[in-house]
N, CA and C atoms as an extended XYZ file, in Angstrom:
294
Properties=species:S:1:pos:R:3:atomname:S:1:resname:S:1:resid:I:1 pbc="F F F"
N        -9.610        2.163       13.466 N   MET     1
C        -9.819        3.942       13.421 CA  MET     1
C        -9.040        4.345       12.290 C   MET     1
N        -9.683        5.144       11.185 N   VAL     2
C        -9.125        5.403       10.077 CA  VAL     2
C        -8.952        7.011       10.067 C   VAL     2
N        -7.881        7.383        9.840 N   ILE     3
C        -7.543        8.991        9.781 CA  ILE     3
C        -7.085        9.250        8.249 C   ILE     3
N        -7.917        9.857        7.742 N   ALA     4
C        -7.833       10.442        6.390 CA  ALA     4
C        -7.524       11.532        5.932 C   ALA     4
N        -6.212       12.163        5.934 N   PRO     5
C        -6.115       13.856        5.479 CA  PRO     5
C        -6.252       13.755        4.092 C   PRO     5
N        -6.574       15.301        3.592 N   ASP     6
C        -6.663       15.441        2.419 CA  ASP     6
C        -5.962       16.767        2.052 C   ASP     6
N        -5.298       16.672        0.727 N   GLY     7
C        -4.496       18.035        0.304 CA  GLY     7
C        -2.969       17.613        0.955 C   GLY     7
N        -2.450       18.746        0.917 N   GLU     8
C        -1.092       18.897        1.439 CA  GLU     8
C        -0.787       18.684        3.180 C   GLU     8
N         0.127       18.147        3.268 N   ILE     9
C         0.572       18.232        4.687 CA  ILE     9
C         2.081       18.569        5.030 C   ILE     9
N         1.836       19.824        5.094 N   GLY    10
C         2.980       21.020        4.977 CA  GLY    10
C         3.138       21.638        6.706 C   GLY    10
N         4.253       22.616        6.678 N   TYR    11
C         4.289       23.111        8.020 CA  TYR    11
C         2.942       23.550        8.912 C   TYR    11
N         2.190       24.167        7.671 N   HIS    12
C         0.634       24.626        8.366 CA  HIS    12
C        -0.299       23.579        8.545 C   HIS    12
N        -0.090       22.396        7.908 N   GLU    13
C        -1.316       21.513        8.467 CA  GLU    13
C        -0.864       20.438        9.201 C   GLU    13
N         0.432       20.114        9.441 N   ALA    14
C         1.131       19.278       10.571 CA  ALA    14
C         0.523       19.208       11.635 C   ALA    14
N         0.396       20.565       12.350 N   PRO    15
C        -0.355       20.622       13.720 CA  PRO    15
C        -1.857       20.014       13.771 C   PRO    15
N        -2.602       19.801       12.727 N   ALA    16
C        -3.919       19.854       13.043 CA  ALA    16
C        -4.042       18.086       12.655 C   ALA    16
N        -2.952       17.821       11.549 N   PHE    17
C        -2.920       16.163       11.654 CA  PHE    17
C        -2.479       15.559       13.110 C   PHE    17
N        -1.241       16.064       13.646 N   ARG    18
C        -1.012       15.523       14.645 CA  ARG    18
C        -1.945       15.424       15.586 C   ARG    18
N        -3.020       16.416       15.957 N   ILE    19
C        -4.189       16.533       16.789 CA  ILE    19
C        -4.981       15.521       16.480 C   ILE    19
N        -5.246       15.054       15.145 N   PHE    20
C        -6.429       14.304       14.733 CA  PHE    20
C        -5.871       12.905       14.993 C   PHE    20
N        -4.700       12.546       14.896 N   LEU    21
C        -3.812       11.285       15.501 CA  LEU    21
C        -3.706       10.800       16.866 C   LEU    21
N        -3.468       12.090       17.730 N   ARG    22
C        -3.637       11.690       19.188 CA  ARG    22
C        -4.955       11.689       19.683 C   ARG    22
N        -5.941       12.246       18.954 N   GLN    23
C        -7.344       11.964       19.339 CA  GLN    23
C        -7.787       10.599       18.838 C   GLN    23
N        -7.287       10.152       17.820 N   GLY    24
C        -7.546        8.775       17.494 CA  GLY    24
C        -7.272        7.581       18.206 C   GLY    24
N        -5.445        7.878       18.655 N   PHE    25
C        -5.173        7.137       19.832 CA  PHE    25
C        -5.786        7.206       21.173 C   PHE    25
N        -6.272        8.237       21.544 N   ASP    26
C        -7.227        8.545       22.606 CA  ASP    26
C        -8.109        7.361       22.688 C   ASP    26
N        -8.702        7.266       21.896 N   GLN    27
C        -9.988        6.306       21.544 CA  GLN    27
C        -9.745        4.840       21.584 C   GLN    27
N        -8.241        4.469       21.860 N   LYS    28
C        -7.776        3.174       21.959 CA  LYS    28
C        -8.129        2.347       20.967 C   LYS    28
N        -8.207        2.609       19.673 N   PRO    29
C        -8.538        1.498       18.753 CA  PRO    29
C        -7.889        0.534       18.636 C   PRO    29
N        -8.335       -0.740       18.136 N   LYS    30
C        -7.617       -1.817       17.940 CA  LYS    30
C        -6.371       -1.443       16.762 C   LYS    30
N        -6.495       -0.641       16.045 N   ARG    31
C        -5.615       -0.397       14.621 CA  ARG    31
C        -5.613        0.886       14.626 C   ARG    31
N        -4.709        1.651       14.354 N   MET    32
C        -4.834        3.214       13.594 CA  MET    32
C        -4.101        2.978       12.055 C   MET    32
N        -5.111        3.517       11.344 N   VAL    33
C        -5.021        3.480        9.919 CA  VAL    33
C        -4.774        4.968        9.446 C   VAL    33
N        -3.843        5.240        8.933 N   ALA    34
C        -3.715        6.771        8.141 CA  ALA    34
C        -3.508        6.376        6.848 C   ALA    34
N        -4.886        6.544        6.283 N   ASP    35
C        -5.107        6.473        5.059 CA  ASP    35
C        -4.758        7.762        3.869 C   ASP    35
N        -3.484        7.735        3.383 N   LEU    36
C        -2.953        8.994        2.658 CA  LEU    36
C        -3.687        8.982        1.265 C   LEU    36
N        -4.491        8.312        0.516 N   ILE    37
C        -5.044        8.513       -0.645 CA  ILE    37
C        -5.293        9.979       -1.172 C   ILE    37
N        -5.645       10.853        0.070 N   GLY    38
C        -5.840       12.073       -0.570 CA  GLY    38
C        -4.766       13.089       -0.210 C   GLY    38
N        -3.748       12.586        0.350 N   VAL    39
C        -2.326       13.513        0.462 CA  VAL    39
C        -1.339       13.793       -0.718 C   VAL    39
N        -1.491       15.003       -1.581 N   SER    40
C        -0.675       15.008       -2.791 CA  SER    40
C         0.602       15.426       -2.264 C   SER    40
N         0.803       15.750       -0.962 N   TYR    41
C         2.320       16.135       -0.725 CA  TYR    41
C         2.749       16.055        0.587 C   TYR    41
N         3.619       15.557        0.916 N   MET    42
C         3.928       15.771        2.651 CA  MET    42
C         5.362       16.168        2.746 C   MET    42
N         5.443       17.226        3.476 N   SER    43
C         6.656       17.667        3.690 CA  SER    43
C         7.332       17.346        5.034 C   SER    43
N         8.580       17.582        5.227 N   THR    44
C         9.193       17.117        6.617 CA  THR    44
C         8.464       17.073        7.896 C   THR    44
N         7.568       18.195        8.345 N   PRO    45
C         6.635       18.328        9.256 CA  PRO    45
C         5.396       17.350        9.267 C   PRO    45
N         5.244       16.884        7.933 N   GLY    46
C         3.803       15.702        8.185 CA  GLY    46
C         4.796       14.382        8.586 C   GLY    46
N         6.092       14.270        8.006 N   LEU    47
C         6.741       12.832        8.393 CA  LEU    47
C         6.950       12.809        9.781 C   LEU    47
N         7.478       14.141       10.255 N   ALA    48
C         7.798       13.904       11.909 CA  ALA    48
C         6.532       13.791       12.604 C   ALA    48
N         5.140       14.084       12.034 N   THR    49
C         4.232       13.943       12.834 CA  THR    49
C         3.919       12.570       12.751 C   THR    49
N         4.121       11.818       11.581 N   LEU    50
C         3.788       10.143       11.349 CA  LEU    50
C         4.879        9.609       12.423 C   LEU    50
N         6.079       10.162       12.507 N   VAL    51
C         7.160        9.434       13.524 CA  VAL    51
C         6.365        9.315       14.780 C   VAL    51
N         5.978       10.755       15.462 N   GLU    52
C         5.731       10.660       16.622 CA  GLU    52
C         4.586        9.861       16.825 C   GLU    52
N         3.541        9.742       15.669 N   ALA    53
C         2.346        8.774       16.129 CA  ALA    53
C         2.822        7.324       15.896 C   ALA    53
N         4.034        6.645       15.372 N   LEU    54
C         4.805        5.443       15.611 CA  LEU    54
C         5.165        5.437       16.589 C   LEU    54
N         5.553        6.531       17.214 N   GLN    55
C         6.296        6.115       18.620 CA  GLN    55
C         5.032        6.160       19.627 C   GLN    55
N         4.059        6.644       19.429 N   GLN    56
C         2.867        6.481       20.295 CA  GLN    56
C         2.167        5.273       19.943 C   GLN    56
N         1.966        4.517       18.802 N   SER    57
C         1.688        3.413       18.663 CA  SER    57
C         2.419        2.230       19.359 C   SER    57
N         3.502        2.494       19.267 N   LYS    58
C         4.538        1.261       20.003 CA  LYS    58
C         4.305        1.750       21.557 C   LYS    58
N         4.115        2.770       22.373 N   LYS    59
C         4.201        3.093       23.423 CA  LYS    59
C         2.689        2.616       24.092 C   LYS    59
N         1.465        2.375       23.048 N   LEU    60
C         0.657        2.003       23.527 CA  LEU    60
C         0.218        0.592       23.097 C   LEU    60
N         0.918       -0.052       22.188 N   SER    61
C         0.529       -1.364       21.542 CA  SER    61
C        -0.806       -1.305       20.671 C   SER    61
N        -0.761       -0.002       19.906 N   ILE    62
C        -1.903        0.049       18.890 CA  ILE    62
C        -0.946       -0.140       17.600 C   ILE    62
N        -1.314       -1.181       16.677 N   PRO    63
C        -0.608       -1.069       15.626 CA  PRO    63
C        -1.150        0.354       14.511 C   PRO    63
N         0.248        0.875       13.895 N   LEU    64
C        -0.164        1.907       12.996 CA  LEU    64
C         0.432        1.331       11.340 C   LEU    64
N        -0.939        1.402       10.671 N   VAL    65
C        -0.792        1.217        9.711 CA  VAL    65
C        -0.665        2.369        8.465 C   VAL    65
N         0.104        2.633        7.612 N   ILE    66
C        -0.390        3.714        6.416 CA  ILE    66
C        -0.578        3.155        5.362 C   ILE    66
N        -1.471        3.522        4.452 N   CYS    67
C        -2.006        3.152        3.337 CA  CYS    67
C        -2.386        4.200        2.585 C   CYS    67
N        -2.527        3.947        0.910 N   GLY    68
C        -2.938        4.978       -0.109 CA  GLY    68
C        -2.157        5.800       -0.329 C   GLY    68
N        -0.543        5.856       -0.210 N   MET    69
C         0.300        6.625       -0.410 CA  MET    69
C         0.291        6.943       -2.114 C   MET    69
N         0.244        7.907       -2.625 N   ASN    70
C         0.874        8.111       -4.077 CA  ASN    70
C         2.167        7.935       -4.426 C   ASN    70
N         2.678        8.193       -5.658 N   ASP    71
C         4.170        7.854       -6.333 CA  ASP    71
C         5.050        8.984       -5.280 C   ASP    71
N         4.562       10.206       -5.488 N   ARG    72
C         5.081       11.378       -4.889 CA  ARG    72
C         5.389       11.412       -3.205 C   ARG    72
N         4.311       10.976       -2.168 N   VAL    73
C         4.390       10.480       -1.139 CA  VAL    73
C         5.431        9.544       -0.448 C   VAL    73
N         5.119        8.503       -1.339 N   ARG    74
C         5.897        7.181       -1.069 CA  ARG    74
C         7.719        7.684       -1.542 C   ARG    74
N         7.856        8.382       -2.467 N   ALA    75
C         9.287        8.750       -2.653 CA  ALA    75
C         9.890        9.297       -1.754 C   ALA    75
N         8.985       10.773       -0.984 N   ILE    76
C         9.525       10.891        0.148 CA  ILE    76
C         9.769       10.161        1.294 C   ILE    76
N         8.793        9.156        1.386 N   PHE    77
C         9.344        7.984        2.385 CA  PHE    77
C        10.292        7.168        2.284 C   PHE    77
N        10.565        7.137        1.007 N   GLU    78
C        11.853        6.277        0.571 CA  GLU    78
C        13.186        6.740        0.885 C   GLU    78
N        13.136        8.284        0.289 N   ILE    79
C        14.399        9.269        0.463 CA  ILE    79
C        14.636        9.158        2.027 C   ILE    79
N        13.829        9.491        2.776 N   ALA    80
C        13.974        9.434        4.390 CA  ALA    80
C        13.951        8.029        5.036 C   ALA    80
N        14.221        6.893        3.991 N   ARG    81
C        14.151        5.764        4.554 CA  ARG    81
C        13.091        5.120        5.847 C   ARG    81
N        11.864        5.838        5.541 N   LEU    82
C        11.076        5.586        6.494 CA  LEU    82
C        10.109        4.472        6.070 C   LEU    82
N        10.117        3.980        4.985 N   HIS    83
C         9.417        2.924        4.334 CA  HIS    83
C         9.961        1.417        5.145 C   HIS    83
N        10.737        1.597        5.758 N   THR    84
C        11.509        0.550        6.463 CA  THR    84
C        11.259        0.293        7.831 C   THR    84
N        10.509        1.387        8.110 N   VAL    85
C        10.189        1.485        9.793 CA  VAL    85
C         8.585        1.399       10.167 C   VAL    85
N         7.884        1.817        8.799 N   PHE    86
C         6.512        1.917        8.855 CA  PHE    86
C         5.558        0.526        8.273 C   PHE    86
N         4.748        0.159        8.974 N   LYS    87
C         3.916       -0.736        8.054 CA  LYS    87
C         3.020        0.046        7.029 C   LYS    87
N         3.283       -0.406        5.721 N   ILE    88
C         2.711        0.327        4.752 CA  ILE    88
C         2.358       -0.688        3.742 C   ILE    88
N         0.958       -0.538        3.469 N   VAL    89
C         0.218       -1.247        2.312 CA  VAL    89
C        -0.209       -0.410        1.391 C   VAL    89
N        -1.131       -1.024        0.464 N   GLY    90
C        -1.312       -0.281       -0.509 CA  GLY    90
C        -2.774        0.360       -0.569 C   GLY    90
N        -3.776       -0.556        0.085 N   THR    91
C        -5.179        0.210        0.226 CA  THR    91
C        -5.600        0.216        1.613 C   THR    91
N        -6.952        0.843        1.860 N   ARG    92
C        -7.555        0.851        3.165 CA  ARG    92
C        -8.333       -0.438        3.385 C   ARG    92
N        -8.505       -1.069        2.588 N   GLU    93
C        -9.147       -2.435        2.641 CA  GLU    93
C        -8.011       -3.336        3.335 C   GLU    93
N        -6.620       -3.395        2.669 N   GLU    94
C        -5.723       -4.010        3.165 CA  GLU    94
C        -5.325       -3.631        4.727 C   GLU    94
N        -4.954       -2.500        4.858 N   ALA    95
C        -4.652       -2.018        6.325 CA  ALA    95
C        -5.796       -2.526        7.310 C   ALA    95
N        -7.085       -2.463        6.770 N   ILE    96
C        -8.225       -3.056        8.090 CA  ILE    96
C        -8.321       -3.976        8.206 C   ILE    96
N        -7.878       -5.216        7.057 N   SER    97
C        -7.776       -6.497        7.307 CA  SER    97
C        -6.811       -7.127        7.908 C   SER    97
N        -5.712       -6.379        8.206 N   LEU    98
C        -4.328       -7.205        9.026 CA  LEU    98
C        -4.833       -7.230       10.443 C   LEU    98
């Protein structure tokens, strides 16, 4: 299952992102991939949504992999030290092949 949001994930977009992730988990995929290649910016609500998704993935034993981050989004993850708790790879192909 690949979720590929586009644009910014801020206060207004995070609720829709949360719904898409939950719907993805509801389908009980082998792996959930959040491909952020189209995301130009992510604010705190976007990060919180991914943390919730990580908690859900652990609860359901469905691995969550993040890929395709640009430097700006990666910097936000690093500032929040979230790069140490998420499985992050470079490309969708890498994420799918895990």
